[in-house]
C-alpha positions in Angstrom: -1.6 -14.6 6.1 -1.5 -11.0 5.1 -4.7 -9.5 3.9 -3.9 -6.4 2.2 -1.1 -5.0 0.0 -0.3 -1.4 -0.3 2.4 0.7 -2.1 5.0 2.6 -0.1 7.8 5.2 -0.7 5.1 7.5 -2.1 7.0 10.6 -1.7 10.4 9.0 -2.1 11.8 10.4 1.1 9.9 13.5 2.4 11.0 15.1 5.7 8.5 15.1 8.6 6.8 18.2 9.7 9.6 20.2 11.4 10.8 23.7 12.0 8.9 26.9 11.1 9.8 28.2 7.6 10.0 24.8 6.0 9.1 24.7 2.3 6.1 22.4 2.8 3.9 21.3 5.7 6.2 18.1 5.7 9.5 19.9 5.5 11.8 20.3 2.6 10.4 19.7 -0.9 11.0 16.1 -2.0 11.2 16.6 -5.8 12.8 15.9 -8.2 13.0 12.3 -7.5 16.3 10.4 -7.5 15.0 8.6 -10.6 14.7 11.9 -12.5 12.2 14.7 -12.8 10.0 12.8 -15.2 9.8 9.5 -13.4 6.5 7.9 -12.6 7.5 4.5 -11.4 9.0 5.3 -8.0 10.7 2.6 -6.0 9.5 -0.1 -8.6 12.6 1.1 -10.6 14.6 -1.2 -8.4 13.0 -4.1 -10.1 15.3 -4.8 -13.1 16.4 -8.1 -14.7 19.3 -8.5 -12.2 16.8 -8.1 -9.3 14.3 -10.5 -10.7 16.9 -13.2 -11.3 18.4 -12.7 -7.8 14.8 -13.0 -6.2 14.1 -16.2 -8.1 17.1 -17.9 -6.7 15.3 -17.9 -3.4 12.6 -20.2 -4.7 13.2 -23.8 -3.3 9.8 -25.5 -2.8 7.6 -23.9 -5.5 4.8 -23.2 -3.0 2.5 -20.3 -3.5 0.8 -18.2 -0.8 -2.3 -16.1 -1.3 -1.6 -12.5 -0.3 -5.0 -11.1 -1.2 -8.5 -11.5 0.2 -11.6 -12.7 -1.6 -13.6 -9.8 -3.1 -17.1 -10.3 -1.7 -19.9 -8.1 -0.5 -19.3 -9.0 3.2 -15.7 -7.7 3.3 -14.7 -4.5 5.3 -15.0 -1.4 3.1 -14.0 2.1 4.0 -16.7 4.6 4.9 -19.8 4.1 2.7 -18.2 2.2 -0.1 -20.0 -0.7 -1.6 -19.0 -3.9 -3.5 -22.0 -5.3 -5.4 -21.6 -8.0 -8.1 -24.5 -9.3 -10.1 -25.0 -11.6 -13.2 -27.8 -9.8 -15.1 -30.1 -12.6 -16.3 -29.5 -16.3 -16.3 -27.9 -16.7 -18.7 -27.0 -13.1 -19.6 -27.4 -13.9 -23.3 -28.2 -16.4 -26.0 -28.9 -18.9 -27.4 -27.4 -17.8 -30.7 -26.5 -19.7 -33.8 -27.1 -23.2 -34.8 -24.6 -24.1 -32.0 -27.0 -22.5 -29.5 -24.2 -20.6 -27.5 -25.2 -19.1 -24.1 -23.1 -17.0 -21.8 -22.9 -15.3 -18.4 -21.6 -11.7 -18.1 -21.1 -9.8 -14.8 -22.0 -6.3 -13.6 -19.8 -4.8 -10.8 -20.6 -1.6 -8.9 -17.8 -0.5 -6.5 -14.9 1.8 -5.7 -11.5 0.3 -6.1 -9.8 2.3 -3.3 -10.1 1.0 0.2 -12.2 -2.0 -0.9 -10.6 -5.3 -0.1 -7.1 -5.9 -1.0 -5.6 -2.9 -2.7 -2.3 -1.2 -3.9 -1.7 2.4 -3.3 -0.1 4.1 -6.4 2.1 7.2 -6.5 -1.0 9.4 -7.6 -2.8 8.5 -4.4 -1.1 10.6 -1.7 0.0 14.3 -1.8 0.5 17.5 0.3 -1.5 20.6 0.2 1.5 23.0 0.3 -0.6 26.1 0.1 -4.1 25.4 1.3 -6.6 24.9 -1.4 -4.3 26.1 -4.2 -4.4 23.1 -6.6 -1.3 24.3 -8.3 0.5 23.7 -5.0 -1.0 20.3 -4.0 2.1 18.3 -4.7 2.4 14.6 -5.2 5.3 12.2 -6.1 8.1 14.0 -8.1 6.5 17.4 -7.4 3.4 16.8 -9.7 0.4 18.9 -8.8 -3.3 18.3 -9.0 -3.4 20.7 -11.9 -0.8 18.5 -13.6 -2.4 15.2 -13.0 -6.1 15.3 -12.4 -8.7 14.6 -15.1 -12.3 13.5 -14.8 -11.5 10.2 -16.5 -8.5 9.4 -14.3 -4.9 10.6 -13.7 -2.9 12.0 -16.6 0.3 11.2 -14.7 1.3 8.8 -11.8 -1.2 6.2 -12.8 -0.6 2.6 -11.6 0.2 1.6 -15.2 3.6 3.2 -14.8 4.6 1.0 -11.9 6.9 -1.7 -13.1 6.0 -5.4 -12.6 7.1 -6.3 -9.1 8.9 -9.7 -8.8 11.1 -9.5 -5.8 12.0 -11.0 -2.5 9.5 -10.6 0.3 10.1 -10.4 4.1 7.3 -11.1 6.7 7.7 -9.5 10.1 5.3 -11.3 12.4 4.3 -8.7 15.1 1.9 -11.2 16.6 4.8 -13.5 17.5 6.8 -10.6 18.8 4.0 -9.2 21.0 2.5 -12.6 21.9 -1.0 -11.2 20.8 -2.8 -9.3 18.2 -1.8 -5.5 18.3 -4.3 -2.9 19.3 -5.8 -0.1 17.3 -3.4 2.9 17.2 -0.5 0.7 18.5 2.7 1.6 16.7 5.3 -0.8 15.3 8.6 0.6 16.4 12.1 -0.1 14.9 12.8 -2.0 18.2 9.8 -4.3 17.3 11.2 -4.9 13.7 14.6 -5.6 15.2 13.0 -8.1 17.6 11.3 -9.8 14.7 14.5 -10.1 12.7 16.2 -11.7 15.7 13.3 -14.0 16.5 13.1 -15.1 12.8 16.9 -15.7 12.6 17.2 -13.2 9.7 20.5 -11.7 8.9 20.8 -8.0 9.9 21.5 -7.1 6.2 18.8 -9.5 4.8 16.7 -6.6 3.4 18.1 -5.4 0.0 17.1 -2.5 -2.2 13.9 -3.3 -4.1 12.7 -5.9 -1.6 9.2 -6.0 -0.2 8.3 -6.1 3.5 5.1 -7.1 5.1 3.7 -6.8 8.7 1.4 -9.4 10.3 -0.3 -7.4 13.2 -3.2 -9.8 13.9 -5.7 -7.0 12.9 -6.6 -9.0 9.9 -8.3 -11.7 12.2 -11.2 -9.2 12.4 -11.9 -9.5 8.6 -15.6 -10.2 8.2 -15.8 -11.2 11.8 -15.9 -7.7 13.1 -15.7 -5.2 10.2 -16.7 -2.2 12.4 -13.6 -2.7 14.6 -11.5 -3.5 11.7 -12.2 -0.2 10.0 -12.3 1.9 13.2 -8.6 2.2 13.3 -5.5 -0.1 13.1 -2.1 -0.9 14.5 0.8 -0.3 12.1 4.2 1.3 11.5 5.0 4.8 12.5 7.3 7.4 11.0 10.5 5.8 12.4 9.8 2.5 10.6 8.6 4.4 7.6 12.1 6.1 7.5 13.7 2.7 8.1 12.0 1.3 5.0 13.1 4.3 2.9 16.7 3.8 4.2 16.6 0.1 3.2 15.1 1.3 -0.2 12.3 -1.2 -0.1 9.9 -1.3 -3.0 6.6 -2.3 -1.3 5.3 -2.2 2.3 2.2 -4.3 3.1 0.1 -5.4 6.1 -3.0 -7.2 7.2 -4.6 -3.9 7.9 -6.4 -1.4 5.6 -3.7 1.4 5.7 -0.4 -0.1 6.9 0.4 2.7 9.4 -0.9 3.2 13.0 -4.4 4.9 13.0 -5.0 7.1 14.8 -1.5 8.4 14.8 0.1 8.8 18.2 0.4 12.5 17.4 -3.2 13.6 17.3 -2.3 16.6 15.0 -1.1 14.3 12.2 -3.2 12.3 9.7 -1.6 9.5 7.7 1.9 10.9 7.8 3.6 7.7 6.9 1.6 7.6 3.6 3.2 10.9 2.8 6.6 9.9 3.9 
């Protein structure tokens, strides 16, 4: 089962770092989006009434599958993040009234990014086009840090703008393709994806615009059993599969890892380039 869910198509089709003289460190500018210069929903725009009805046709058994992990103190967390949940008092309050009501409340101290199962929104990843100039730190649709950042949260590109995602999902079982759990830094290639499609008897054109794709690498087997190794790095997709997902116009990419892409990147000069792509 997949452990973590993350957003993809963050830039909407940025080019990789290329020739000198490119407009940005990742190539040509990627804005305005094909969804329009004011769009904040990204690839979730694919999810319309027609898409939802088409996806629901695939339900045959009515079974449900848990895609997320239990939020608990013991789970892997990035860096020095913490997840602490307490019930202050026992009970928290009461009794009140002649009916003597009592109740429990909860107190939670944590960060919501890189803690357990998570979803990357369009305000998560950007490119510093001109060093530390915040007016040139560009995110989805060309929005800058100066445009979107506020001490109380993002003024634009918040997760509330992502449309409800009800769509067809495809699981690529890399453990089955490799016959083992993948290694830290090992890249999932387009050939690996094609091998999974063949092994799983999927049609070559099975993936439609707005679909979701997920990768089972085996790295999730380390969850709670070996958190240090889980967080040290990860197998995952590289730029070639990232571009393949963009070409297929998928809405969401997920994995049983903490960041979906291969970490460290095979190119030591790059840091999380698939997130940008």
